[in-house]
Backbone and ligand atoms as CSV (ligand in chain L), in Angstrom:
chain,resi,resn,atom,element,x,y,z
A,1,MET,N,N,-7.004,14.922,4.646
A,1,MET,CA,C,-7.014,13.636,5.353
A,1,MET,C,C,-6.211,13.723,6.647
A,2,LEU,N,N,-5.065,14.407,6.542
A,2,LEU,CA,C,-4.183,14.458,7.699
A,2,LEU,C,C,-4.481,15.714,8.501
A,3,GLY,N,N,-5.004,15.515,9.708
A,3,GLY,CA,C,-5.377,16.668,10.522
A,3,GLY,C,C,-4.156,17.393,11.056
A,4,ARG,N,N,-4.346,18.661,11.431
A,4,ARG,CA,C,-3.237,19.462,11.970
A,4,ARG,C,C,-2.596,18.796,13.177
A,5,ARG,N,N,-3.457,18.267,14.043
A,5,ARG,CA,C,-2.949,17.704,15.302
A,5,ARG,C,C,-1.934,16.596,15.049
A,6,SER,N,N,-2.196,15.791,13.990
A,6,SER,CA,C,-1.319,14.655,13.760
A,6,SER,C,C,0.040,15.099,13.243
A,7,MET,N,N,0.099,16.302,12.583
A,7,MET,CA,C,1.382,16.745,12.049
A,7,MET,C,C,2.210,17.502,13.085
A,8,ASP,N,N,1.581,17.831,14.226
A,8,ASP,CA,C,2.308,18.548,15.269
A,8,ASP,C,C,3.259,17.637,16.040
A,9,GLY,N,N,2.997,16.358,15.956
A,9,GLY,CA,C,3.750,15.429,16.793
A,9,GLY,C,C,5.176,15.220,16.312
A,10,LYS,N,N,5.906,14.469,17.115
A,10,LYS,CA,C,7.281,14.113,16.767
A,10,LYS,C,C,7.293,12.736,16.097
A,11,ARG,N,N,8.171,12.603,15.130
A,11,ARG,CA,C,8.358,11.276,14.566
A,11,ARG,C,C,9.243,10.486,15.512
A,12,ARG,N,N,8.715,9.384,16.001
A,12,ARG,CA,C,9.454,8.583,16.978
A,12,ARG,C,C,10.049,7.359,16.288
A,13,GLU,N,N,11.093,6.835,16.911
A,13,GLU,CA,C,11.711,5.632,16.360
A,13,GLU,C,C,10.779,4.436,16.565
A,14,ILE,N,N,10.597,3.648,15.534
A,14,ILE,CA,C,9.795,2.431,15.653
A,14,ILE,C,C,10.721,1.277,16.022
A,15,VAL,N,N,10.400,0.621,17.126
A,15,VAL,CA,C,11.254,-0.491,17.549
A,15,VAL,C,C,10.875,-1.739,16.753
A,16,ARG,N,N,11.867,-2.595,16.572
A,16,ARG,CA,C,11.658,-3.785,15.750
A,16,ARG,C,C,11.628,-5.040,16.610
A,17,LEU,N,N,11.130,-6.092,16.001
A,17,LEU,CA,C,11.022,-7.383,16.682
A,17,LEU,C,C,12.365,-7.750,17.308
A,18,GLY,N,N,12.339,-8.127,18.564
A,18,GLY,CA,C,13.564,-8.373,19.317
A,18,GLY,C,C,13.669,-7.398,20.482
A,19,HIS,N,N,13.066,-6.190,20.311
A,19,HIS,CA,C,12.989,-5.247,21.439
A,19,HIS,C,C,11.985,-5.816,22.449
A,20,PRO,N,N,12.396,-5.929,23.730
A,20,PRO,CA,C,11.515,-6.585,24.713
A,20,PRO,C,C,10.141,-5.949,24.862
A,21,VAL,N,N,10.021,-4.643,24.594
A,21,VAL,CA,C,8.731,-3.959,24.789
A,21,VAL,C,C,7.638,-4.564,23.900
A,22,LEU,N,N,8.029,-5.147,22.776
A,22,LEU,CA,C,7.042,-5.738,21.862
A,22,LEU,C,C,6.491,-7.064,22.378
A,23,ARG,N,N,7.124,-7.602,23.417
A,23,ARG,CA,C,6.681,-8.888,23.961
A,23,ARG,C,C,6.100,-8.779,25.363
A,24,GLN,N,N,5.908,-7.531,25.822
A,24,GLN,CA,C,5.301,-7.308,27.136
A,24,GLN,C,C,3.816,-6.999,26.984
A,25,ARG,N,N,3.087,-7.232,28.085
A,25,ARG,CA,C,1.719,-6.734,28.116
A,25,ARG,C,C,1.783,-5.256,28.483
A,26,ALA,N,N,1.185,-4.414,27.633
A,26,ALA,CA,C,1.204,-2.973,27.894
A,26,ALA,C,C,0.274,-2.638,29.055
A,27,GLU,N,N,0.606,-1.546,29.770
A,27,GLU,CA,C,-0.132,-1.146,30.976
A,27,GLU,C,C,-1.361,-0.305,30.645
A,28,GLU,N,N,-2.395,-0.478,31.453
A,28,GLU,CA,C,-3.553,0.420,31.395
A,28,GLU,C,C,-3.085,1.851,31.685
A,29,ILE,N,N,-3.717,2.810,31.051
A,29,ILE,CA,C,-3.407,4.210,31.333
A,29,ILE,C,C,-4.298,4.666,32.494
A,30,PRO,N,N,-3.693,5.164,33.594
A,30,PRO,CA,C,-4.495,5.579,34.748
A,30,PRO,C,C,-5.413,6.755,34.398
A,31,ARG,N,N,-6.565,6.810,35.054
A,31,ARG,CA,C,-7.564,7.854,34.778
A,31,ARG,C,C,-6.963,9.262,34.821
A,32,GLU,N,N,-6.080,9.485,35.782
A,32,GLU,CA,C,-5.568,10.850,35.958
A,32,GLU,C,C,-4.661,11.308,34.804
A,33,ARG,N,N,-4.267,10.362,33.967
A,33,ARG,CA,C,-3.439,10.736,32.816
A,33,ARG,C,C,-4.252,11.323,31.661
A,34,PHE,N,N,-5.566,11.045,31.634
A,34,PHE,CA,C,-6.389,11.548,30.529
A,34,PHE,C,C,-6.502,13.064,30.593
A,35,GLY,N,N,-6.482,13.690,29.414
A,35,GLY,CA,C,-6.568,15.144,29.344
A,35,GLY,C,C,-5.246,15.827,29.633
A,36,THR,N,N,-4.186,15.065,29.847
A,36,THR,CA,C,-2.887,15.680,30.145
A,36,THR,C,C,-2.057,15.797,28.872
A,37,ARG,N,N,-1.017,16.592,28.986
A,37,ARG,CA,C,-0.107,16.785,27.861
A,37,ARG,C,C,0.550,15.467,27.477
A,38,PHE,N,N,0.839,14.640,28.460
A,38,PHE,CA,C,1.465,13.337,28.195
A,38,PHE,C,C,0.667,12.541,27.166
A,39,LEU,N,N,-0.661,12.498,27.364
A,39,LEU,CA,C,-1.484,11.677,26.477
A,39,LEU,C,C,-1.692,12.352,25.117
A,40,ARG,N,N,-1.807,13.684,25.120
A,40,ARG,CA,C,-1.971,14.380,23.838
A,40,ARG,C,C,-0.703,14.270,23.006
A,41,ASP,N,N,0.454,14.352,23.661
A,41,ASP,CA,C,1.725,14.174,22.932
A,41,ASP,C,C,1.829,12.757,22.371
A,42,LEU,N,N,1.431,11.798,23.180
A,42,LEU,CA,C,1.477,10.408,22.721
A,42,LEU,C,C,0.582,10.237,21.492
A,43,GLU,N,N,-0.605,10.832,21.553
A,43,GLU,CA,C,-1.548,10.754,20.435
A,43,GLU,C,C,-0.947,11.349,19.156
A,44,ARG,N,N,-0.396,12.535,19.288
A,44,ARG,CA,C,0.173,13.199,18.111
A,44,ARG,C,C,1.379,12.449,17.568
A,45,ASP,N,N,2.219,11.959,18.487
A,45,ASP,CA,C,3.422,11.239,18.043
A,45,ASP,C,C,3.058,9.941,17.329
A,46,LEU,N,N,2.040,9.242,17.832
A,46,LEU,CA,C,1.608,7.991,17.187
A,46,LEU,C,C,1.112,8.268,15.769
A,47,LEU,N,N,0.285,9.320,15.628
A,47,LEU,CA,C,-0.269,9.634,14.304
A,47,LEU,C,C,0.833,10.072,13.342
A,48,ARG,N,N,1.692,10.954,13.810
A,48,ARG,CA,C,2.767,11.456,12.951
A,48,ARG,C,C,3.673,10.317,12.496
A,49,THR,N,N,4.063,9.467,13.443
A,49,THR,CA,C,4.978,8.367,13.120
A,49,THR,C,C,4.309,7.371,12.171
A,50,MET,N,N,3.026,7.104,12.409
A,50,MET,CA,C,2.293,6.179,11.538
A,50,MET,C,C,2.300,6.695,10.098
A,51,PHE,N,N,2.029,7.989,9.929
A,51,PHE,CA,C,1.969,8.530,8.564
A,51,PHE,C,C,3.340,8.625,7.920
A,52,GLU,N,N,4.325,9.059,8.702
A,52,GLU,CA,C,5.668,9.203,8.128
A,52,GLU,C,C,6.192,7.863,7.646
A,53,ASP,N,N,5.773,6.797,8.306
A,53,ASP,CA,C,6.261,5.470,7.934
A,53,ASP,C,C,5.236,4.708,7.085
A,54,SER,N,N,4.226,5.431,6.596
A,54,SER,CA,C,3.232,4.870,5.668
A,54,SER,C,C,2.519,3.642,6.208
A,55,GLY,N,N,2.239,3.649,7.504
A,55,GLY,CA,C,1.486,2.544,8.088
A,55,GLY,C,C,0.002,2.863,8.139
A,56,VAL,N,N,-0.820,1.837,8.357
A,56,VAL,CA,C,-2.254,2.055,8.591
A,56,VAL,C,C,-2.592,1.806,10.054
A,57,GLY,N,N,-1.570,1.495,10.839
A,57,GLY,CA,C,-1.779,1.296,12.262
A,57,GLY,C,C,-0.456,1.344,12.992
A,58,LEU,N,N,-0.502,1.792,14.251
A,58,LEU,CA,C,0.718,1.827,15.062
A,58,LEU,C,C,0.309,1.783,16.529
A,59,ALA,N,N,0.841,0.810,17.250
A,59,ALA,CA,C,0.530,0.665,18.666
A,59,ALA,C,C,1.631,1.328,19.496
A,60,ALA,N,N,1.253,1.849,20.671
A,60,ALA,CA,C,2.212,2.573,21.518
A,60,ALA,C,C,3.484,1.759,21.810
A,61,PRO,N,N,3.384,0.434,22.086
A,61,PRO,CA,C,4.627,-0.313,22.331
A,61,PRO,C,C,5.611,-0.245,21.160
A,62,GLN,N,N,5.102,-0.003,19.954
A,62,GLN,CA,C,5.997,0.062,18.790
A,62,GLN,C,C,6.869,1.308,18.796
A,63,ILE,N,N,6.502,2.323,19.593
A,63,ILE,CA,C,7.401,3.465,19.790
A,63,ILE,C,C,7.957,3.430,21.225
A,64,ALA,N,N,8.031,2.204,21.767
A,64,ALA,CA,C,8.641,1.943,23.081
A,64,ALA,C,C,7.883,2.587,24.231
A,65,ALA,N,N,6.575,2.857,24.032
A,65,ALA,CA,C,5.729,3.360,25.119
A,65,ALA,C,C,4.833,2.192,25.551
A,66,PRO,N,N,5.111,1.586,26.696
A,66,PRO,CA,C,4.410,0.347,27.069
A,66,PRO,C,C,3.041,0.588,27.702
A,67,VAL,N,N,2.181,1.315,26.969
A,67,VAL,CA,C,0.829,1.629,27.461
A,67,VAL,C,C,-0.204,1.204,26.421
A,68,ARG,N,N,-1.474,1.056,26.902
A,68,ARG,CA,C,-2.523,0.507,26.038
A,68,ARG,C,C,-3.151,1.605,25.178
A,69,ALA,N,N,-2.577,1.797,24.003
A,69,ALA,CA,C,-3.065,2.785,23.043
A,69,ALA,C,C,-2.598,2.386,21.657
A,70,PHE,N,N,-3.448,2.646,20.665
A,70,PHE,CA,C,-2.985,2.468,19.284
A,70,PHE,C,C,-3.651,3.477,18.359
A,71,ALA,N,N,-2.929,3.786,17.278
A,71,ALA,CA,C,-3.432,4.648,16.214
A,71,ALA,C,C,-3.740,3.773,15.013
A,72,TYR,N,N,-4.716,4.209,14.226
A,72,TYR,CA,C,-4.948,3.514,12.959
A,72,TYR,C,C,-5.777,4.401,12.047
A,73,TYR,N,N,-5.763,4.035,10.781
A,73,TYR,CA,C,-6.757,4.601,9.880
A,73,TYR,C,C,-6.947,3.641,8.717
A,74,VAL,N,N,-8.082,3.790,8.042
A,74,VAL,CA,C,-8.384,2.932,6.904
A,74,VAL,C,C,-8.474,3.837,5.679
A,75,PRO,N,N,-7.555,3.638,4.718
A,75,PRO,CA,C,-7.494,4.557,3.590
A,75,PRO,C,C,-8.734,4.563,2.701
A,76,GLY,N,N,-9.550,3.519,2.758
A,76,GLY,CA,C,-10.781,3.530,1.974
A,76,GLY,C,C,-10.592,3.164,0.527
A,77,GLU,N,N,-9.927,2.046,0.297
A,77,GLU,CA,C,-9.785,1.550,-1.064
A,77,GLU,C,C,-10.763,0.400,-1.270
A,78,ASP,N,N,-10.929,0.032,-2.526
A,78,ASP,CA,C,-11.852,-1.052,-2.894
A,78,ASP,C,C,-13.227,-0.795,-2.293
A,79,ASP,N,N,-13.733,-1.776,-1.539
A,79,ASP,CA,C,-15.097,-1.648,-1.018
A,79,ASP,C,C,-15.154,-0.972,0.354
A,80,GLU,N,N,-13.973,-0.643,0.879
A,80,GLU,CA,C,-13.950,-0.119,2.244
A,80,GLU,C,C,-14.211,1.383,2.254
A,81,ASP,N,N,-14.958,1.830,3.244
A,81,ASP,CA,C,-15.102,3.261,3.465
A,81,ASP,C,C,-13.888,3.756,4.229
A,82,GLU,N,N,-13.500,5.003,3.958
A,82,GLU,CA,C,-12.370,5.573,4.688
A,82,GLU,C,C,-12.742,5.785,6.149
A,83,VAL,N,N,-11.811,5.448,7.019
A,83,VAL,CA,C,-11.982,5.734,8.442
A,83,VAL,C,C,-10.881,6.717,8.823
A,84,SER,N,N,-11.262,7.866,9.357
A,84,SER,CA,C,-10.296,8.922,9.668
A,84,SER,C,C,-9.263,8.436,10.682
A,85,PRO,N,N,-8.065,9.016,10.628
A,85,PRO,CA,C,-7.023,8.658,11.594
A,85,PRO,C,C,-7.510,8.898,13.013
A,86,ARG,N,N,-7.250,7.961,13.874
A,86,ARG,CA,C,-7.670,8.132,15.267
A,86,ARG,C,C,-6.765,7.334,16.192
A,87,VAL,N,N,-6.816,7.691,17.464
A,87,VAL,CA,C,-6.076,6.959,18.487
A,87,VAL,C,C,-7.071,6.527,19.553
A,88,VAL,N,N,-6.987,5.274,19.956
A,88,VAL,CA,C,-7.871,4.741,20.995
A,88,VAL,C,C,-7.015,4.360,22.203
A,89,PHE,N,N,-7.481,4.775,23.383
A,89,PHE,CA,C,-6.748,4.500,24.622
A,89,PHE,C,C,-7.518,3.478,25.459
A,90,ASN,N,N,-6.794,2.626,26.148
A,90,ASN,CA,C,-7.369,1.564,26.979
A,90,ASN,C,C,-8.482,0.797,26.255
A,91,PRO,N,N,-8.224,0.342,25.031
A,91,PRO,CA,C,-9.280,-0.341,24.277
A,91,PRO,C,C,-9.590,-1.719,24.860
A,92,VAL,N,N,-10.893,-2.032,24.860
A,92,VAL,CA,C,-11.328,-3.391,25.206
A,92,VAL,C,C,-11.987,-3.955,23.953
A,93,LEU,N,N,-11.477,-5.091,23.512
A,93,LEU,CA,C,-11.881,-5.650,22.225
A,93,LEU,C,C,-12.865,-6.796,22.419
A,94,THR,N,N,-13.956,-6.769,21.650
A,94,THR,CA,C,-14.868,-7.908,21.593
A,94,THR,C,C,-14.839,-8.457,20.172
A,95,LEU,N,N,-14.474,-9.727,20.054
A,95,LEU,CA,C,-14.381,-10.369,18.740
A,95,LEU,C,C,-15.726,-10.951,18.374
A,96,GLU,N,N,-16.112,-10.796,17.102
A,96,GLU,CA,C,-17.386,-11.336,16.652
A,96,GLU,C,C,-17.176,-12.244,15.454
A,97,GLY,N,N,-17.980,-13.319,15.403
A,97,GLY,CA,C,-17.844,-14.288,14.325
A,97,GLY,C,C,-16.645,-15.202,14.545
A,98,GLU,N,N,-16.371,-16.025,13.562
A,98,GLU,CA,C,-15.254,-16.967,13.656
A,98,GLU,C,C,-14.002,-16.365,13.003
A,99,PRO,N,N,-12.818,-16.768,13.489
A,99,PRO,CA,C,-11.584,-16.206,12.910
A,99,PRO,C,C,-11.216,-16.879,11.587
A,100,THR,N,N,-12.040,-16.641,10.581
A,100,THR,CA,C,-11.860,-17.360,9.308
A,100,THR,C,C,-11.545,-16.446,8.130
A,101,GLU,N,N,-11.385,-15.131,8.397
A,101,GLU,CA,C,-11.127,-14.189,7.301
A,101,GLU,C,C,-9.626,-14.119,7.045
A,102,LEU,N,N,-9.219,-14.714,5.917
A,102,LEU,CA,C,-7.795,-14.768,5.596
A,102,LEU,C,C,-7.387,-13.497,4.838
A,103,GLY,N,N,-6.315,-12.861,5.276
A,103,GLY,CA,C,-5.847,-11.658,4.583
A,103,GLY,C,C,-4.371,-11.412,4.863
A,104,TRP,N,N,-3.757,-10.586,3.999
A,104,TRP,CA,C,-2.322,-10.298,4.134
A,104,TRP,C,C,-2.084,-9.235,5.196
A,105,GLU,N,N,-1.018,-9.446,5.980
A,105,GLU,CA,C,-0.615,-8.441,6.957
A,105,GLU,C,C,0.887,-8.225,6.911
A,106,GLY,N,N,1.267,-7.026,7.268
A,106,GLY,CA,C,2.662,-6.685,7.483
A,106,GLY,C,C,2.720,-5.881,8.764
A,107,CYS,N,N,3.919,-5.474,9.182
A,107,CYS,CA,C,4.053,-4.774,10.464
A,107,CYS,C,C,5.274,-3.869,10.412
A,108,LEU,N,N,5.101,-2.625,10.878
A,108,LEU,CA,C,6.222,-1.683,10.859
A,108,LEU,C,C,7.372,-2.145,11.760
A,109,SER,N,N,7.082,-3.044,12.707
A,109,SER,CA,C,8.134,-3.562,13.582
A,109,SER,C,C,8.776,-4.832,13.021
A,110,ILE,N,N,8.237,-5.308,11.895
A,110,ILE,CA,C,8.798,-6.481,11.214
A,110,ILE,C,C,8.935,-6.103,9.736
A,111,PRO,N,N,9.797,-5.115,9.451
A,111,PRO,CA,C,9.791,-4.526,8.122
A,111,PRO,C,C,10.143,-5.520,7.026
A,112,GLY,N,N,9.422,-5.388,5.915
A,112,GLY,CA,C,9.766,-6.162,4.720
A,112,GLY,C,C,9.038,-7.471,4.563
A,113,LEU,N,N,8.326,-7.927,5.594
A,113,LEU,CA,C,7.678,-9.237,5.521
A,113,LEU,C,C,6.159,-9.114,5.487
A,114,ARG,N,N,5.549,-10.061,4.814
A,114,ARG,CA,C,4.090,-10.174,4.810
A,114,ARG,C,C,3.704,-11.625,4.984
A,115,GLY,N,N,2.518,-11.806,5.543
A,115,GLY,CA,C,2.018,-13.171,5.694
A,115,GLY,C,C,0.508,-13.179,5.783
A,116,LEU,N,N,-0.072,-14.336,5.508
A,116,LEU,CA,C,-1.522,-14.483,5.585
A,116,LEU,C,C,-1.940,-14.808,7.010
A,117,VAL,N,N,-2.927,-14.066,7.510
A,117,VAL,CA,C,-3.404,-14.227,8.887
A,117,VAL,C,C,-4.933,-14.316,8.873
A,118,SER,N,N,-5.467,-15.250,9.647
A,118,SER,CA,C,-6.926,-15.358,9.794
A,118,SER,C,C,-7.389,-14.470,10.938
A,119,ARG,N,N,-8.406,-13.685,10.672
A,119,ARG,CA,C,-8.955,-12.783,11.694
A,119,ARG,C,C,-10.463,-12.914,11.764
A,120,HIS,N,N,-11.008,-12.399,12.841
A,120,HIS,CA,C,-12.470,-12.332,12.973
A,120,HIS,C,C,-13.023,-11.286,11.999
A,121,PRO,N,N,-14.207,-11.518,11.455
A,121,PRO,CA,C,-14.738,-10.587,10.452
A,121,PRO,C,C,-15.217,-9.262,11.043
A,122,ARG,N,N,-15.567,-9.276,12.318
A,122,ARG,CA,C,-16.104,-8.071,12.944
A,122,ARG,C,C,-15.557,-7.940,14.363
A,123,VAL,N,N,-15.400,-6.713,14.796
A,123,VAL,CA,C,-15.001,-6.457,16.191
A,123,VAL,C,C,-15.760,-5.249,16.717
A,124,ARG,N,N,-15.837,-5.193,18.017
A,124,ARG,CA,C,-16.340,-4.001,18.698
A,124,ARG,C,C,-15.254,-3.567,19.676
A,125,VAL,N,N,-14.982,-2.275,19.699
A,125,VAL,CA,C,-13.962,-1.737,20.598
A,125,VAL,C,C,-14.607,-0.699,21.502
A,126,ALA,N,N,-14.393,-0.852,22.786
A,126,ALA,CA,C,-14.794,0.183,23.740
A,126,ALA,C,C,-13.509,0.747,24.334
A,127,GLY,N,N,-13.355,2.061,24.269
A,127,GLY,CA,C,-12.137,2.679,24.797
A,127,GLY,C,C,-12.383,4.139,25.095
A,128,PHE,N,N,-11.329,4.927,25.035
A,128,PHE,CA,C,-11.411,6.349,25.380
A,128,PHE,C,C,-10.596,7.180,24.396
A,129,ASP,N,N,-10.992,8.449,24.245
A,129,ASP,CA,C,-10.117,9.372,23.520
A,129,ASP,C,C,-9.135,9.983,24.526
A,130,SER,N,N,-8.273,10.877,24.053
A,130,SER,CA,C,-7.193,11.359,24.928
A,130,SER,C,C,-7.719,12.247,26.066
A,131,ASP,N,N,-8.972,12.729,25.915
A,131,ASP,CA,C,-9.567,13.520,26.997
A,131,ASP,C,C,-10.310,12.657,28.011
A,132,GLY,N,N,-10.365,11.339,27.726
A,132,GLY,CA,C,-11.055,10.439,28.645
A,132,GLY,C,C,-12.519,10.235,28.315
A,133,GLN,N,N,-12.945,10.745,27.150
A,133,GLN,CA,C,-14.331,10.515,26.726
A,133,GLN,C,C,-14.451,9.112,26.141
A,134,PRO,N,N,-15.509,8.382,26.530
A,134,PRO,CA,C,-15.664,7.021,26.015
A,134,PRO,C,C,-15.912,7.016,24.502
A,135,VAL,N,N,-15.330,6.058,23.824
A,135,VAL,CA,C,-15.599,5.859,22.401
A,135,VAL,C,C,-15.965,4.393,22.185
A,136,GLN,N,N,-16.844,4.177,21.218
A,136,GLN,CA,C,-17.162,2.796,20.842
A,136,GLN,C,C,-17.075,2.688,19.324
A,137,ILE,N,N,-16.433,1.643,18.866
A,137,ILE,CA,C,-16.203,1.465,17.435
A,137,ILE,C,C,-16.689,0.086,17.022
A,138,ASP,N,N,-17.510,0.038,15.979
A,138,ASP,CA,C,-17.873,-1.232,15.357
A,138,ASP,C,C,-17.162,-1.286,14.016
A,139,ALA,N,N,-16.445,-2.365,13.794
A,139,ALA,CA,C,-15.633,-2.447,12.578
A,139,ALA,C,C,-15.796,-3.806,11.924
A,140,GLU,N,N,-15.648,-3.811,10.594
A,140,GLU,CA,C,-15.647,-5.091,9.887
A,140,GLU,C,C,-14.628,-5.032,8.761
A,141,GLY,N,N,-14.335,-6.210,8.206
A,141,GLY,CA,C,-13.412,-6.297,7.078
A,141,GLY,C,C,-12.013,-5.836,7.438
A,142,PHE,N,N,-11.418,-5.017,6.547
A,142,PHE,CA,C,-10.038,-4.567,6.755
A,142,PHE,C,C,-9.922,-3.712,8.022
A,143,HIS,N,N,-10.929,-2.905,8.266
A,143,HIS,CA,C,-10.987,-2.084,9.477
A,143,HIS,C,C,-10.860,-2.970,10.727
A,144,ALA,N,N,-11.612,-4.081,10.737
A,144,ALA,CA,C,-11.562,-5.015,11.875
A,144,ALA,C,C,-10.202,-5.707,11.957
A,145,ARG,N,N,-9.615,-5.975,10.801
A,145,ARG,CA,C,-8.284,-6.623,10.775
A,145,ARG,C,C,-7.226,-5.717,11.389
A,146,VAL,N,N,-7.241,-4.448,10.988
A,146,VAL,CA,C,-6.241,-3.498,11.509
A,146,VAL,C,C,-6.363,-3.403,13.036
A,147,ILE,N,N,-7.589,-3.310,13.519
A,147,ILE,CA,C,-7.799,-3.199,14.967
A,147,ILE,C,C,-7.302,-4.451,15.696
A,148,GLN,N,N,-7.566,-5.617,15.147
A,148,GLN,CA,C,-7.099,-6.855,15.798
A,148,GLN,C,C,-5.571,-6.919,15.825
A,149,HIS,N,N,-4.951,-6.513,14.714
A,149,HIS,CA,C,-3.481,-6.492,14.639
A,149,HIS,C,C,-2.902,-5.538,15.696
A,150,GLU,N,N,-3.464,-4.326,15.763
A,150,GLU,CA,C,-2.923,-3.331,16.704
A,150,GLU,C,C,-3.200,-3.732,18.153
A,151,HIS,N,N,-4.386,-4.259,18.406
A,151,HIS,CA,C,-4.711,-4.667,19.769
A,151,HIS,C,C,-3.785,-5.797,20.231
A,152,ASP,N,N,-3.434,-6.693,19.329
A,152,ASP,CA,C,-2.482,-7.762,19.671
A,152,ASP,C,C,-1.170,-7.198,20.217
A,153,HIS,N,N,-0.711,-6.081,19.632
A,153,HIS,CA,C,0.551,-5.482,20.094
A,153,HIS,C,C,0.479,-5.128,21.584
A,154,LEU,N,N,-0.707,-4.802,22.080
A,154,LEU,CA,C,-0.844,-4.411,23.494
A,154,LEU,C,C,-0.697,-5.618,24.417
A,155,ASP,N,N,-0.831,-6.816,23.830
A,155,ASP,CA,C,-0.657,-8.047,24.605
A,155,ASP,C,C,0.637,-8.776,24.239
A,156,GLY,N,N,1.537,-8.082,23.560
A,156,GLY,CA,C,2.829,-8.682,23.229
A,156,GLY,C,C,2.786,-9.694,22.100
A,157,ILE,N,N,1.740,-9.595,21.270
A,157,ILE,CA,C,1.559,-10.559,20.178
A,157,ILE,C,C,1.805,-9.860,18.837
A,158,VAL,N,N,2.511,-10.533,17.930
A,158,VAL,CA,C,2.709,-9.988,16.574
A,158,VAL,C,C,2.063,-10.924,15.557
A,159,PHE,N,N,1.897,-10.433,14.319
A,159,PHE,CA,C,1.115,-11.206,13.346
A,159,PHE,C,C,1.730,-12.563,13.038
A,160,LEU,N,N,3.047,-12.675,13.200
A,160,LEU,CA,C,3.691,-13.979,12.948
A,160,LEU,C,C,3.116,-15.040,13.887
A,161,ASP,N,N,2.805,-14.649,15.114
A,161,ASP,CA,C,2.244,-15.584,16.106
A,161,ASP,C,C,0.863,-16.077,15.686
A,162,ARG,N,N,0.173,-15.292,14.870
A,162,ARG,CA,C,-1.203,-15.612,14.445
A,162,ARG,C,C,-1.241,-16.413,13.149
A,163,MET,N,N,-0.107,-16.559,12.492
A,163,MET,CA,C,-0.093,-17.294,11.217
A,163,MET,C,C,-0.203,-18.788,11.492
A,164,THR,N,N,-1.159,-19.436,10.835
A,164,THR,CA,C,-1.314,-20.883,11.022
A,164,THR,C,C,-0.543,-21.645,9.954
A,165,ASP,N,N,-0.197,-20.960,8.860
A,165,ASP,CA,C,0.579,-21.609,7.804
A,165,ASP,C,C,1.729,-20.681,7.408
A,166,MET,N,N,2.937,-21.011,7.859
A,166,MET,CA,C,4.082,-20.135,7.616
A,166,MET,C,C,4.514,-20.119,6.149
A,167,GLN,N,N,3.908,-20.978,5.342
A,167,GLN,CA,C,4.273,-21.051,3.914
A,167,GLN,C,C,3.996,-19.750,3.174
A,168,SER,N,N,3.062,-18.956,3.680
A,168,SER,CA,C,2.731,-17.721,2.956
A,168,SER,C,C,3.698,-16.580,3.293
A,169,LEU,N,N,4.560,-16.770,4.289
A,169,LEU,CA,C,5.482,-15.699,4.688
A,169,LEU,C,C,6.369,-15.313,3.506
A,170,THR,N,N,6.396,-14.006,3.202
A,170,THR,CA,C,7.130,-13.560,2.003
A,170,THR,C,C,7.680,-12.152,2.213
A,171,PHE,N,N,8.776,-11.849,1.540
A,171,PHE,CA,C,9.263,-10.474,1.523
A,171,PHE,C,C,8.371,-9.648,0.607
A,172,GLU,N,N,8.283,-8.334,0.930
A,172,GLU,CA,C,7.385,-7.473,0.150
A,172,GLU,C,C,7.735,-7.440,-1.333
A,173,GLU,N,N,9.032,-7.401,-1.603
A,173,GLU,CA,C,9.448,-7.355,-3.009
A,173,GLU,C,C,8.978,-8.591,-3.761
A,174,GLU,N,N,9.129,-9.741,-3.131
A,174,GLU,CA,C,8.677,-10.987,-3.745
A,174,GLU,C,C,7.151,-11.047,-3.786
A,175,TRP,N,N,6.518,-10.463,-2.766
A,175,TRP,CA,C,5.052,-10.412,-2.759
A,175,TRP,C,C,4.567,-9.616,-3.968
A,176,ASP,N,N,5.227,-8.478,-4.219
A,176,ASP,CA,C,4.852,-7.671,-5.387
A,176,ASP,C,C,5.068,-8.459,-6.684
A,177,ARG,N,N,6.122,-9.261,-6.707
A,177,ARG,CA,C,6.465,-9.978,-7.936
A,177,ARG,C,C,5.618,-11.231,-8.127
A,178,TYR,N,N,5.403,-11.985,-7.025
A,178,TYR,CA,C,4.765,-13.302,-7.158
A,178,TYR,C,C,3.462,-13.442,-6.383
A,179,GLY,N,N,3.290,-12.567,-5.396
A,179,GLY,CA,C,2.223,-12.820,-4.433
A,179,GLY,C,C,0.839,-12.404,-4.868
A,180,ASP,N,N,0.757,-11.534,-5.857
A,180,ASP,CA,C,-0.520,-10.967,-6.245
A,180,ASP,C,C,-1.238,-11.882,-7.230
A,181,ARG,N,N,-1.391,-13.125,-6.824
A,181,ARG,CA,C,-2.011,-14.094,-7.710
A,181,ARG,C,C,-3.507,-14.134,-7.445
A,182,LYS,N,N,-4.246,-14.539,-8.446
A,182,LYS,CA,C,-5.695,-14.515,-8.343
A,182,LYS,C,C,-6.217,-15.506,-7.278
A,183,ASP,N,N,-5.427,-16.545,-6.994
A,183,ASP,CA,C,-5.899,-17.542,-6.031
A,183,ASP,C,C,-5.589,-17.142,-4.587
A,184,LEU,N,N,-4.997,-15.964,-4.417
A,184,LEU,CA,C,-4.699,-15.504,-3.064
A,184,LEU,C,C,-5.556,-14.286,-2.753
A,185,PRO,N,N,-6.171,-14.272,-1.595
A,185,PRO,CA,C,-6.883,-13.050,-1.204
A,185,PRO,C,C,-5.874,-11.933,-0.943
A,186,VAL,N,N,-6.134,-10.775,-1.470
A,186,VAL,CA,C,-5.207,-9.663,-1.297
A,186,VAL,C,C,-5.885,-8.550,-0.538
A,187,GLU,N,N,-5.354,-8.220,0.610
A,187,GLU,CA,C,-6.009,-7.192,1.420
A,187,GLU,C,C,-5.109,-6.012,1.753
A,188,VAL,N,N,-3.810,-6.193,1.674
A,188,VAL,CA,C,-2.931,-5.116,2.110
A,188,VAL,C,C,-2.436,-4.324,0.898
L,1,ZN,ZN,ZN,2.268,-4.412,13.828
């Protein structure tokens, strides 16, 4: 599952809520940066850090790099197909359907907390790989949720901002103890 390239990277410190970089709009990556060591290192570091910290997604601002890039993967549990680890640069997101899919989210920059967030059921992403080759991704379900969460980080938005009902906000330990009730949709 874990490719060689992702293990070559450095584990970077994940910044937490309160660090100003998480509230800035991240910058577009200039064309001349594609195919350079800078971008390949960023790619490897994002993947390595995401795995070391057991995340399913990590945006560049979360390692204090204020550029438009995020890593993610979908482990492929329940009805979801596995999506291999990847990094998308300069992603442009198109939301499809209504934002009515309620599911649990957490964030490596907001450790220990979970909350219910409504997301669009499907998204399309147009972006680039680290060599500057165009990529297009169609995603639905949890895959679409992860992409929306990570893309928000590029605009300085965190999942707490997307919660319409703060009553569901819970610590992970309490979520494990009380949150896994049949009347709650469980996605994380
Ligand atoms: Zn996050």
